[in-house]
mmCIF file as gemmi writes it, N, C-alpha and C atoms, coordinates in Angstrom:
data_model
loop_
_atom_site.group_PDB
_atom_site.id
_atom_site.type_symbol
_atom_site.label_atom_id
_atom_site.label_alt_id
_atom_site.label_comp_id
_atom_site.label_asym_id
_atom_site.label_entity_id
_atom_site.label_seq_id
_atom_site.pdbx_PDB_ins_code
_atom_site.Cartn_x
_atom_site.Cartn_y
_atom_site.Cartn_z
_atom_site.occupancy
_atom_site.B_iso_or_equiv
_atom_site.pdbx_formal_charge
_atom_site.auth_seq_id
_atom_site.auth_asym_id
_atom_site.pdbx_PDB_model_num
ATOM 1 N N . ARG Axp A 1 ? -61.011 -105.801 104.375 1 0 ? 1 A 1
ATOM 2 C CA . ARG Axp A 1 ? -61.236 -105.662 102.926 1 0 ? 1 A 1
ATOM 3 C C . ARG Axp A 1 ? -60.148 -105.026 102.24 1 0 ? 1 A 1
ATOM 4 N N . LYS Axp A 2 ? -60.011 -105.166 100.892 1 0 ? 2 A 1
ATOM 5 C CA . LYS Axp A 2 ? -58.999 -104.605 100.055 1 0 ? 2 A 1
ATOM 6 C C . LYS Axp A 2 ? -57.588 -104.985 100.637 1 0 ? 2 A 1
ATOM 7 N N . LEU Axp A 3 ? -57.569 -106.305 100.781 1 0 ? 3 A 1
ATOM 8 C CA . LEU Axp A 3 ? -56.159 -106.758 101.365 1 0 ? 3 A 1
ATOM 9 C C . LEU Axp A 3 ? -55.014 -106.785 100.165 1 0 ? 3 A 1
ATOM 10 N N . GLY Axp A 4 ? -55.632 -106.722 98.934 1 0 ? 4 A 1
ATOM 11 C CA . GLY Axp A 4 ? -54.721 -106.935 97.901 1 0 ? 4 A 1
ATOM 12 C C . GLY Axp A 4 ? -54.299 -108.446 97.706 1 0 ? 4 A 1
ATOM 13 N N . PHE Axp A 5 ? -55.12 -109.237 98.278 1 0 ? 5 A 1
ATOM 14 C CA . PHE Axp A 5 ? -54.91 -110.796 98.209 1 0 ? 5 A 1
ATOM 15 C C . PHE Axp A 5 ? -56.224 -111.359 97.542 1 0 ? 5 A 1
ATOM 16 N N . ALA Axp A 6 ? -56.078 -112.113 96.475 1 0 ? 6 A 1
ATOM 17 C CA . ALA Axp A 6 ? -57.227 -112.692 95.913 1 0 ? 6 A 1
ATOM 18 C C . ALA Axp A 6 ? -56.824 -114.162 95.405 1 0 ? 6 A 1
ATOM 19 N N . ILE Axp A 7 ? -57.882 -114.864 95.36 1 0 ? 7 A 1
ATOM 20 C CA . ILE Axp A 7 ? -57.787 -116.375 94.921 1 0 ? 7 A 1
ATOM 21 C C . ILE Axp A 7 ? -58.573 -116.517 93.687 1 0 ? 7 A 1
ATOM 22 N N . HIS Axp A 8 ? -57.887 -116.976 92.58 1 0 ? 8 A 1
ATOM 23 C CA . HIS Axp A 8 ? -58.719 -117.192 91.392 1 0 ? 8 A 1
ATOM 24 C C . HIS Axp A 8 ? -59.525 -118.445 91.417 1 0 ? 8 A 1
ATOM 25 N N . TYR Axp A 9 ? -60.787 -118.363 90.902 1 0 ? 9 A 1
ATOM 26 C CA . TYR Axp A 9 ? -61.743 -119.445 90.809 1 0 ? 9 A 1
ATOM 27 C C . TYR Axp A 9 ? -62.503 -119.345 89.407 1 0 ? 9 A 1
ATOM 28 N N . GLU Axp A 10 ? -62.999 -120.444 89.18 1 0 ? 10 A 1
ATOM 29 C CA . GLU Axp A 10 ? -63.853 -120.545 87.804 1 0 ? 10 A 1
ATOM 30 C C . GLU Axp A 10 ? -65.309 -120.635 88.245 1 0 ? 10 A 1
ATOM 31 N N . TYR Axp A 11 ? -66.15 -119.919 87.617 1 0 ? 11 A 1
ATOM 32 C CA . TYR Axp A 11 ? -67.526 -119.99 87.827 1 0 ? 11 A 1
ATOM 33 C C . TYR Axp A 11 ? -68.151 -119.562 86.602 1 0 ? 11 A 1
ATOM 34 N N . GLY Axp A 12 ? -69.101 -120.219 85.942 1 0 ? 12 A 1
ATOM 35 C CA . GLY Axp A 12 ? -69.69 -119.817 84.743 1 0 ? 12 A 1
ATOM 36 C C . GLY Axp A 12 ? -68.899 -119.548 83.625 1 0 ? 12 A 1
ATOM 37 N N . GLU Axp A 13 ? -67.94 -120.557 83.55 1 0 ? 13 A 1
ATOM 38 C CA . GLU Axp A 13 ? -66.96 -120.459 82.353 1 0 ? 13 A 1
ATOM 39 C C . GLU Axp A 13 ? -66.131 -119.258 82.349 1 0 ? 13 A 1
ATOM 40 N N . LYS Axp A 14 ? -65.988 -118.585 83.43 1 0 ? 14 A 1
ATOM 41 C CA . LYS Axp A 14 ? -65.139 -117.513 83.645 1 0 ? 14 A 1
ATOM 42 C C . LYS Axp A 14 ? -64.093 -117.689 84.852 1 0 ? 14 A 1
ATOM 43 N N . VAL Axp A 15 ? -63.055 -117.011 84.648 1 0 ? 15 A 1
ATOM 44 C CA . VAL Axp A 15 ? -62.154 -117.009 85.833 1 0 ? 15 A 1
ATOM 45 C C . VAL Axp A 15 ? -62.418 -115.644 86.559 1 0 ? 15 A 1
ATOM 46 N N . ARG Axp A 16 ? -62.632 -115.753 87.829 1 0 ? 16 A 1
ATOM 47 C CA . ARG Axp A 16 ? -63.044 -114.646 88.621 1 0 ? 16 A 1
ATOM 48 C C . ARG Axp A 16 ? -61.937 -114.584 89.855 1 0 ? 16 A 1
ATOM 49 N N . GLN Axp A 17 ? -62.029 -113.421 90.533 1 0 ? 17 A 1
ATOM 50 C CA . GLN Axp A 17 ? -61.188 -113.284 91.74 1 0 ? 17 A 1
ATOM 51 C C . GLN Axp A 17 ? -62.002 -113.347 93.069 1 0 ? 17 A 1
ATOM 52 N N . TYR Axp A 18 ? -61.593 -114.015 93.948 1 0 ? 18 A 1
ATOM 53 C CA . TYR Axp A 18 ? -62.301 -114.057 95.291 1 0 ? 18 A 1
ATOM 54 C C . TYR Axp A 18 ? -61.334 -113.387 96.287 1 0 ? 18 A 1
ATOM 55 N N . GLU Axp A 19 ? -61.826 -112.335 96.907 1 0 ? 19 A 1
ATOM 56 C CA . GLU Axp A 19 ? -61.186 -111.612 97.979 1 0 ? 19 A 1
ATOM 57 C C . GLU Axp A 19 ? -61.79 -112.046 99.414 1 0 ? 19 A 1
ATOM 58 N N . PRO Axp A 20 ? -61.048 -112.839 100.108 1 0 ? 20 A 1
ATOM 59 C CA . PRO Axp A 20 ? -61.521 -113.294 101.373 1 0 ? 20 A 1
ATOM 60 C C . PRO Axp A 20 ? -61.759 -112.005 102.323 1 0 ? 20 A 1
ATOM 61 N N . ASP Axp A 21 ? -62.716 -112.131 103.199 1 0 ? 21 A 1
ATOM 62 C CA . ASP Axp A 21 ? -62.962 -111.075 104.204 1 0 ? 21 A 1
ATOM 63 C C . ASP Axp A 21 ? -61.737 -110.818 105.045 1 0 ? 21 A 1
ATOM 64 N N . PHE Axp A 22 ? -60.995 -111.796 105.595 1 0 ? 22 A 1
ATOM 65 C CA . PHE Axp A 22 ? -59.897 -111.53 106.392 1 0 ? 22 A 1
ATOM 66 C C . PHE Axp A 22 ? -58.858 -112.615 106.192 1 0 ? 22 A 1
ATOM 67 N N . VAL Axp A 23 ? -57.701 -112.13 106.517 1 0 ? 23 A 1
ATOM 68 C CA . VAL Axp A 23 ? -56.418 -113.037 106.625 1 0 ? 23 A 1
ATOM 69 C C . VAL Axp A 23 ? -56.136 -113.021 108.146 1 0 ? 23 A 1
ATOM 70 N N . VAL Axp A 24 ? -56.141 -113.95 108.987 1 0 ? 24 A 1
ATOM 71 C CA . VAL Axp A 24 ? -55.889 -113.791 110.282 1 0 ? 24 A 1
ATOM 72 C C . VAL Axp A 24 ? -54.532 -114.546 110.647 1 0 ? 24 A 1
ATOM 73 N N . ARG Axp A 25 ? -53.756 -113.856 111.435 1 0 ? 25 A 1
ATOM 74 C CA . ARG Axp A 25 ? -52.591 -114.604 111.963 1 0 ? 25 A 1
ATOM 75 C C . ARG Axp A 25 ? -52.962 -115.046 113.339 1 0 ? 25 A 1
ATOM 76 N N . LEU Axp A 26 ? -52.904 -116.456 113.39 1 0 ? 26 A 1
ATOM 77 C CA . LEU Axp A 26 ? -53.27 -117.017 114.755 1 0 ? 26 A 1
ATOM 78 C C . LEU Axp A 26 ? -52.137 -117.065 115.826 1 0 ? 26 A 1
ATOM 79 N N . LEU Axp A 27 ? -52.405 -117.256 117.051 1 0 ? 27 A 1
ATOM 80 C CA . LEU Axp A 27 ? -51.423 -117.25 117.933 1 0 ? 27 A 1
ATOM 81 C C . LEU Axp A 27 ? -50.272 -118.303 117.765 1 0 ? 27 A 1
ATOM 82 N N . ASN Axp A 28 ? -50.628 -119.42 117.058 1 0 ? 28 A 1
ATOM 83 C CA . ASN Axp A 28 ? -49.631 -120.276 116.855 1 0 ? 28 A 1
ATOM 84 C C . ASN Axp A 28 ? -48.834 -120.001 115.6 1 0 ? 28 A 1
ATOM 85 N N . GLY Axp A 29 ? -49.104 -118.847 114.975 1 0 ? 29 A 1
ATOM 86 C CA . GLY Axp A 29 ? -48.293 -118.543 113.803 1 0 ? 29 A 1
ATOM 87 C C . GLY Axp A 29 ? -48.936 -118.793 112.518 1 0 ? 29 A 1
ATOM 88 N N . SER Axp A 30 ? -49.97 -119.676 112.572 1 0 ? 30 A 1
ATOM 89 C CA . SER Axp A 30 ? -50.649 -120.013 111.194 1 0 ? 30 A 1
ATOM 90 C C . SER Axp A 30 ? -51.379 -118.794 110.624 1 0 ? 30 A 1
ATOM 91 N N . LEU Axp A 31 ? -51.708 -118.934 109.376 1 0 ? 31 A 1
ATOM 92 C CA . LEU Axp A 31 ? -52.534 -117.98 108.87 1 0 ? 31 A 1
ATOM 93 C C . LEU Axp A 31 ? -53.921 -118.655 108.443 1 0 ? 31 A 1
ATOM 94 N N . LEU Axp A 32 ? -55.009 -117.878 108.593 1 0 ? 32 A 1
ATOM 95 C CA . LEU Axp A 32 ? -56.226 -118.345 108.215 1 0 ? 32 A 1
ATOM 96 C C . LEU Axp A 32 ? -57.05 -117.548 107.307 1 0 ? 32 A 1
ATOM 97 N N . VAL Axp A 33 ? -57.388 -117.983 106.242 1 0 ? 33 A 1
ATOM 98 C CA . VAL Axp A 33 ? -58.169 -117.313 105.302 1 0 ? 33 A 1
ATOM 99 C C . VAL Axp A 33 ? -59.664 -117.472 105.794 1 0 ? 33 A 1
ATOM 100 N N . LEU Axp A 34 ? -60.215 -116.232 106.176 1 0 ? 34 A 1
ATOM 101 C CA . LEU Axp A 34 ? -61.568 -116.492 106.863 1 0 ? 34 A 1
ATOM 102 C C . LEU Axp A 34 ? -62.508 -115.721 106.082 1 0 ? 34 A 1
ATOM 103 N N . GLU Axp A 35 ? -63.611 -116.319 105.791 1 0 ? 35 A 1
ATOM 104 C CA . GLU Axp A 35 ? -64.718 -115.661 105.261 1 0 ? 35 A 1
ATOM 105 C C . GLU Axp A 35 ? -65.873 -115.711 106.122 1 0 ? 35 A 1
ATOM 106 N N . ILE Axp A 36 ? -66.517 -114.481 106.245 1 0 ? 36 A 1
ATOM 107 C CA . ILE Axp A 36 ? -67.629 -114.323 107.16 1 0 ? 36 A 1
ATOM 108 C C . ILE Axp A 36 ? -68.899 -114.428 106.239 1 0 ? 36 A 1
ATOM 109 N N . LYS Axp A 37 ? -69.723 -115.338 106.4 1 0 ? 37 A 1
ATOM 110 C CA . LYS Axp A 37 ? -70.918 -115.492 105.44 1 0 ? 37 A 1
ATOM 111 C C . LYS Axp A 37 ? -72.187 -115.516 106.181 1 0 ? 37 A 1
ATOM 112 N N . GLY Axp A 38 ? -73.056 -114.535 105.842 1 0 ? 38 A 1
ATOM 113 C CA . GLY Axp A 38 ? -74.247 -114.481 106.316 1 0 ? 38 A 1
ATOM 114 C C . GLY Axp A 38 ? -75.263 -115.33 105.592 1 0 ? 38 A 1
ATOM 115 N N . GLY Axp A 39 ? -76.549 -115.487 105.868 1 0 ? 39 A 1
ATOM 116 C CA . GLY Axp A 39 ? -77.354 -116.36 105.136 1 0 ? 39 A 1
ATOM 117 C C . GLY Axp A 39 ? -77.633 -115.881 103.749 1 0 ? 39 A 1
ATOM 118 N N . GLY Axp A 40 ? -77.74 -114.615 103.58 1 0 ? 40 A 1
ATOM 119 C CA . GLY Axp A 40 ? -78.008 -114.047 102.222 1 0 ? 40 A 1
ATOM 120 C C . GLY Axp A 40 ? -77.17 -114.568 100.963 1 0 ? 40 A 1
ATOM 121 N N . GLY Axp A 41 ? -75.837 -114.575 101.242 1 0 ? 41 A 1
ATOM 122 C CA . GLY Axp A 41 ? -75.016 -114.917 100.112 1 0 ? 41 A 1
ATOM 123 C C . GLY Axp A 41 ? -75.315 -116.366 99.594 1 0 ? 41 A 1
ATOM 124 N N . GLU Axp A 42 ? -75.522 -117.196 100.708 1 0 ? 42 A 1
ATOM 125 C CA . GLU Axp A 42 ? -75.712 -118.654 100.333 1 0 ? 42 A 1
ATOM 126 C C . GLU Axp A 42 ? -77.173 -118.836 99.812 1 0 ? 42 A 1
ATOM 127 N N . VAL Axp A 43 ? -78.027 -118.087 100.163 1 0 ? 43 A 1
ATOM 128 C CA . VAL Axp A 43 ? -79.447 -118.264 99.678 1 0 ? 43 A 1
ATOM 129 C C . VAL Axp A 43 ? -79.601 -117.811 98.271 1 0 ? 43 A 1
ATOM 130 N N . HIS Axp A 44 ? -78.868 -116.684 97.949 1 0 ? 44 A 1
ATOM 131 C CA . HIS Axp A 44 ? -78.961 -116.175 96.625 1 0 ? 44 A 1
ATOM 132 C C . HIS Axp A 44 ? -78.095 -116.875 95.608 1 0 ? 44 A 1
ATOM 133 N N . ASP Axp A 45 ? -77.094 -117.362 95.992 1 0 ? 45 A 1
ATOM 134 C CA . ASP Axp A 45 ? -76.13 -118.08 94.942 1 0 ? 45 A 1
ATOM 135 C C . ASP Axp A 45 ? -75.138 -119.058 95.621 1 0 ? 45 A 1
ATOM 136 N N . PRO Axp A 46 ? -75.743 -120.118 96.165 1 0 ? 46 A 1
ATOM 137 C CA . PRO Axp A 46 ? -74.865 -121.033 96.882 1 0 ? 46 A 1
ATOM 138 C C . PRO Axp A 46 ? -73.802 -121.561 96.037 1 0 ? 46 A 1
ATOM 139 N N . ASP Axp A 47 ? -73.949 -121.704 94.748 1 0 ? 47 A 1
ATOM 140 C CA . ASP Axp A 47 ? -72.898 -122.355 93.865 1 0 ? 47 A 1
ATOM 141 C C . ASP Axp A 47 ? -71.673 -121.453 93.907 1 0 ? 47 A 1
ATOM 142 N N . VAL Axp A 48 ? -71.815 -120.097 93.844 1 0 ? 48 A 1
ATOM 143 C CA . VAL Axp A 48 ? -70.773 -119.235 93.982 1 0 ? 48 A 1
ATOM 144 C C . VAL Axp A 48 ? -69.968 -119.455 95.262 1 0 ? 48 A 1
ATOM 145 N N . VAL Axp A 49 ? -70.685 -119.565 96.372 1 0 ? 49 A 1
ATOM 146 C CA . VAL Axp A 49 ? -69.967 -119.857 97.616 1 0 ? 49 A 1
ATOM 147 C C . VAL Axp A 49 ? -69.226 -121.061 97.495 1 0 ? 49 A 1
ATOM 148 N N . ASN Axp A 50 ? -69.873 -122.147 97.017 1 0 ? 50 A 1
ATOM 149 C CA . ASN Axp A 50 ? -69.113 -123.423 96.845 1 0 ? 50 A 1
ATOM 150 C C . ASN Axp A 50 ? -67.815 -123.343 95.97 1 0 ? 50 A 1
ATOM 151 N N . ALA Axp A 51 ? -68.062 -122.545 94.854 1 0 ? 51 A 1
ATOM 152 C CA . ALA Axp A 51 ? -66.841 -122.472 94.017 1 0 ? 51 A 1
ATOM 153 C C . ALA Axp A 51 ? -65.718 -121.661 94.679 1 0 ? 51 A 1
ATOM 154 N N . LYS Axp A 52 ? -66.007 -120.628 95.411 1 0 ? 52 A 1
ATOM 155 C CA . LYS Axp A 52 ? -65.07 -119.864 96.095 1 0 ? 52 A 1
ATOM 156 C C . LYS Axp A 52 ? -64.366 -120.761 97.185 1 0 ? 52 A 1
ATOM 157 N N . SER Axp A 53 ? -65.275 -121.446 97.943 1 0 ? 53 A 1
ATOM 158 C CA . SER Axp A 53 ? -64.636 -122.325 98.949 1 0 ? 53 A 1
ATOM 159 C C . SER Axp A 53 ? -63.651 -123.427 98.399 1 0 ? 53 A 1
ATOM 160 N N . ALA Axp A 54 ? -64.099 -124.036 97.38 1 0 ? 54 A 1
ATOM 161 C CA . ALA Axp A 54 ? -63.22 -125.169 96.772 1 0 ? 54 A 1
ATOM 162 C C . ALA Axp A 54 ? -62.014 -124.508 96.239 1 0 ? 54 A 1
ATOM 163 N N . ALA Axp A 55 ? -62.105 -123.321 95.715 1 0 ? 55 A 1
ATOM 164 C CA . ALA Axp A 55 ? -60.765 -122.6 95.18 1 0 ? 55 A 1
ATOM 165 C C . ALA Axp A 55 ? -59.846 -122.29 96.348 1 0 ? 55 A 1
ATOM 166 N N . ALA Axp A 56 ? -60.496 -121.868 97.512 1 0 ? 56 A 1
ATOM 167 C CA . ALA Axp A 56 ? -59.616 -121.349 98.724 1 0 ? 56 A 1
ATOM 168 C C . ALA Axp A 56 ? -58.988 -122.73 99.23 1 0 ? 56 A 1
ATOM 169 N N . LEU Axp A 57 ? -59.747 -123.776 99.344 1 0 ? 57 A 1
ATOM 170 C CA . LEU Axp A 57 ? -59.161 -125.112 99.927 1 0 ? 57 A 1
ATOM 171 C C . LEU Axp A 57 ? -58.095 -125.615 99.152 1 0 ? 57 A 1
ATOM 172 N N . LYS Axp A 58 ? -58.157 -125.382 97.791 1 0 ? 58 A 1
ATOM 173 C CA . LYS Axp A 58 ? -57.168 -125.825 96.83 1 0 ? 58 A 1
ATOM 174 C C . LYS Axp A 58 ? -55.872 -125.017 96.908 1 0 ? 58 A 1
ATOM 175 N N . TRP Axp A 59 ? -56.181 -123.751 97.033 1 0 ? 59 A 1
ATOM 176 C CA . TRP Axp A 59 ? -55.092 -122.764 97.275 1 0 ? 59 A 1
ATOM 177 C C . TRP Axp A 59 ? -54.316 -122.967 98.623 1 0 ? 59 A 1
ATOM 178 N N . VAL Axp A 60 ? -55.064 -123.31 99.598 1 0 ? 60 A 1
ATOM 179 C CA . VAL Axp A 60 ? -54.374 -123.553 100.951 1 0 ? 60 A 1
ATOM 180 C C . VAL Axp A 60 ? -53.611 -124.859 100.773 1 0 ? 60 A 1
ATOM 181 N N . GLN Axp A 61 ? -54.046 -125.851 100.207 1 0 ? 61 A 1
ATOM 182 C CA . GLN Axp A 61 ? -53.365 -127.019 100.057 1 0 ? 61 A 1
ATOM 183 C C . GLN Axp A 61 ? -52.074 -126.961 99.272 1 0 ? 61 A 1
ATOM 184 N N . ALA Axp A 62 ? -52.23 -126.131 98.21 1 0 ? 62 A 1
ATOM 185 C CA . ALA Axp A 62 ? -51.043 -125.852 97.307 1 0 ? 62 A 1
ATOM 186 C C . ALA Axp A 62 ? -49.832 -125.095 98.091 1 0 ? 62 A 1
ATOM 187 N N . VAL Axp A 63 ? -50.312 -123.974 98.821 1 0 ? 63 A 1
ATOM 188 C CA . VAL Axp A 63 ? -49.368 -123.166 99.479 1 0 ? 63 A 1
ATOM 189 C C . VAL Axp A 63 ? -48.703 -124.096 100.611 1 0 ? 63 A 1
ATOM 190 N N . ASN Axp A 64 ? -49.567 -124.867 101.401 1 0 ? 64 A 1
ATOM 191 C CA . ASN Axp A 64 ? -48.742 -125.599 102.356 1 0 ? 64 A 1
ATOM 192 C C . ASN Axp A 64 ? -47.976 -126.684 101.84 1 0 ? 64 A 1
ATOM 193 N N . ASN Axp A 65 ? -48.305 -127.341 100.674 1 0 ? 65 A 1
ATOM 194 C CA . ASN Axp A 65 ? -47.335 -128.288 99.953 1 0 ? 65 A 1
ATOM 195 C C . ASN Axp A 65 ? -46.058 -127.501 99.546 1 0 ? 65 A 1
ATOM 196 N N . ALA Axp A 66 ? -46.072 -126.309 99.249 1 0 ? 66 A 1
ATOM 197 C CA . ALA Axp A 66 ? -44.847 -125.592 98.928 1 0 ? 66 A 1
ATOM 198 C C . ALA Axp A 66 ? -43.88 -125.561 100.038 1 0 ? 66 A 1
ATOM 199 N N . LYS Axp A 67 ? -44.47 -125.442 101.146 1 0 ? 67 A 1
ATOM 200 C CA . LYS Axp A 67 ? -43.63 -125.325 102.626 1 0 ? 67 A 1
ATOM 201 C C . LYS Axp A 67 ? -42.696 -124.227 102.517 1 0 ? 67 A 1
ATOM 202 N N . GLN Axp A 68 ? -43.062 -123.125 101.971 1 0 ? 68 A 1
ATOM 203 C CA . GLN Axp A 68 ? -42.228 -121.953 101.891 1 0 ? 68 A 1
ATOM 204 C C . GLN Axp A 68 ? -42.937 -120.661 102.571 1 0 ? 68 A 1
ATOM 205 N N . TYR Axp A 69 ? -44.135 -120.775 102.809 1 0 ? 69 A 1
ATOM 206 C CA . TYR Axp A 69 ? -44.971 -119.679 103.156 1 0 ? 69 A 1
ATOM 207 C C . TYR Axp A 69 ? -45.697 -119.797 104.535 1 0 ? 69 A 1
ATOM 208 N N . GLY Axp A 70 ? -45.279 -120.658 105.244 1 0 ? 70 A 1
ATOM 209 C CA . GLY Axp A 70 ? -45.927 -120.909 106.496 1 0 ? 70 A 1
ATOM 210 C C . GLY Axp A 70 ? -47.129 -121.862 106.344 1 0 ? 70 A 1
ATOM 211 N N . ASN Axp A 71 ? -47.859 -122.031 107.48 1 0 ? 71 A 1
ATOM 212 C CA . ASN Axp A 71 ? -48.964 -122.832 107.548 1 0 ? 71 A 1
ATOM 213 C C . ASN Axp A 71 ? -50.247 -122.194 107.403 1 0 ? 71 A 1
ATOM 214 N N . TRP Axp A 72 ? -51.102 -122.487 106.395 1 0 ? 72 A 1
ATOM 215 C CA . TRP Axp A 72 ? -52.383 -121.803 106.089 1 0 ? 72 A 1
ATOM 216 C C . TRP Axp A 72 ? -53.47 -122.792 106.322 1 0 ? 72 A 1
ATOM 217 N N . ALA Axp A 73 ? -54.74 -122.083 106.555 1 0 ? 73 A 1
ATOM 218 C CA . ALA Axp A 73 ? -55.984 -122.813 106.68 1 0 ? 73 A 1
ATOM 219 C C . ALA Axp A 73 ? -57.035 -121.945 106.085 1 0 ? 73 A 1
ATOM 220 N N . TYR Axp A 74 ? -58.18 -122.491 105.872 1 0 ? 74 A 1
ATOM 221 C CA . TYR Axp A 74 ? -59.409 -121.808 105.413 1 0 ? 74 A 1
ATOM 222 C C . TYR Axp A 74 ? -60.629 -122.264 106.103 1 0 ? 74 A 1
ATOM 223 N N . ASP Axp A 75 ? -61.412 -121.135 106.352 1 0 ? 75 A 1
ATOM 224 C CA . ASP Axp A 75 ? -62.658 -121.533 107.072 1 0 ? 75 A 1
ATOM 225 C C . ASP Axp A 75 ? -63.779 -120.499 106.677 1 0 ? 75 A 1
ATOM 226 N N . ILE Axp A 76 ? -64.997 -120.885 106.988 1 0 ? 76 A 1
ATOM 227 C CA . ILE Axp A 76 ? -66.127 -120.135 106.766 1 0 ? 76 A 1
ATOM 228 C C . ILE Axp A 76 ? -66.889 -119.895 108.017 1 0 ? 76 A 1
ATOM 229 N N . CYS Axp A 77 ? -67.051 -118.776 108.502 1 0 ? 77 A 1
ATOM 230 C CA . CYS Axp A 77 ? -67.898 -118.602 109.732 1 0 ? 77 A 1
ATOM 231 C C . CYS Axp A 77 ? -69.307 -118.184 109.241 1 0 ? 77 A 1
ATOM 232 N N . ARG Axp A 78 ? -70.225 -119.058 109.665 1 0 ? 78 A 1
ATOM 233 C CA . ARG Axp A 78 ? -71.697 -118.738 109.241 1 0 ? 78 A 1
ATOM 234 C C . ARG Axp A 78 ? -72.473 -118.283 110.443 1 0 ? 78 A 1
ATOM 235 N N . GLU Axp A 79 ? -71.902 -118.378 111.623 1 0 ? 79 A 1
ATOM 236 C CA . GLU Axp A 79 ? -72.677 -117.821 112.704 1 0 ? 79 A 1
ATOM 237 C C . GLU Axp A 79 ? -71.661 -117.052 113.672 1 0 ? 79 A 1
ATOM 238 N N . LEU Axp A 80 ? -71.72 -115.804 113.756 1 0 ? 80 A 1
ATOM 239 C CA . LEU Axp A 80 ? -70.72 -114.904 114.536 1 0 ? 80 A 1
ATOM 240 C C . LEU Axp A 80 ? -70.554 -115.592 115.865 1 0 ? 80 A 1
ATOM 241 N N . SER Axp A 81 ? -71.625 -116.145 116.468 1 0 ? 81 A 1
ATOM 242 C CA . SER Axp A 81 ? -71.595 -116.467 117.866 1 0 ? 81 A 1
ATOM 243 C C . SER Axp A 81 ? -70.472 -117.672 117.986 1 0 ? 81 A 1
ATOM 244 N N . GLY Axp A 82 ? -70.038 -118.319 116.823 1 0 ? 82 A 1
ATOM 245 C CA . GLY Axp A 82 ? -69.223 -119.432 117.008 1 0 ? 82 A 1
ATOM 246 C C . GLY Axp A 82 ? -67.704 -119.085 116.485 1 0 ? 82 A 1
ATOM 247 N N . LEU Axp A 83 ? -67.589 -117.618 116.209 1 0 ? 83 A 1
ATOM 248 C CA . LEU Axp A 83 ? -66.308 -117.175 115.722 1 0 ? 83 A 1
ATOM 249 C C . LEU Axp A 83 ? -65.106 -117.562 116.706 1 0 ? 83 A 1
ATOM 250 N N . ARG Axp A 84 ? -65.371 -116.939 117.853 1 0 ? 84 A 1
ATOM 251 C CA . ARG Axp A 84 ? -64.265 -117.187 118.922 1 0 ? 84 A 1
ATOM 252 C C . ARG Axp A 84 ? -63.781 -118.723 119.102 1 0 ? 84 A 1
ATOM 253 N N . ALA Axp A 85 ? -64.68 -119.6 119.037 1 0 ? 85 A 1
ATOM 254 C CA . ALA Axp A 85 ? -64.241 -121.003 119.165 1 0 ? 85 A 1
ATOM 255 C C . ALA Axp A 85 ? -63.644 -121.46 117.963 1 0 ? 85 A 1
ATOM 256 N N . MET Axp A 86 ? -64.046 -120.837 116.728 1 0 ? 86 A 1
ATOM 257 C CA . MET Axp A 86 ? -63.413 -121.245 115.541 1 0 ? 86 A 1
ATOM 258 C C . MET Axp A 86 ? -61.838 -120.753 115.517 1 0 ? 86 A 1
ATOM 259 N N . LEU Axp A 87 ? -61.8 -119.566 116.058 1 0 ? 87 A 1
ATOM 260 C CA . LEU Axp A 87 ? -60.336 -119.013 116.119 1 0 ? 87 A 1
ATOM 261 C C . LEU Axp A 87 ? -59.408 -119.796 117.068 1 0 ? 87 A 1
ATOM 262 N N . ALA Axp A 88 ? -60.1 -120.285 118.149 1 0 ? 88 A 1
ATOM 263 C CA . ALA Axp A 88 ? -59.337 -121.015 119.172 1 0 ? 88 A 1
ATOM 264 C C . ALA Axp A 88 ? -58.817 -122.251 118.564 1 0 ? 88 A 1
């Protein structure tokens, strides 16, 4: 938390900031924007989750296209039991 890293997204006619839960440097040197999502967030407001996800994917694509900041990826972990496999 409080990484000082935020991705802007639009929701409800406002520009908001999404701060991912983690930025993980993987063994291959890639950087992963990782969101840990329990069921509560998606049950209460799935549209916000979708808006944040779309913005993060767009951001990752733009950064990777720039080819100056390394290789980035984005993922959501919905089940902690699958986190290890996701990171591998």
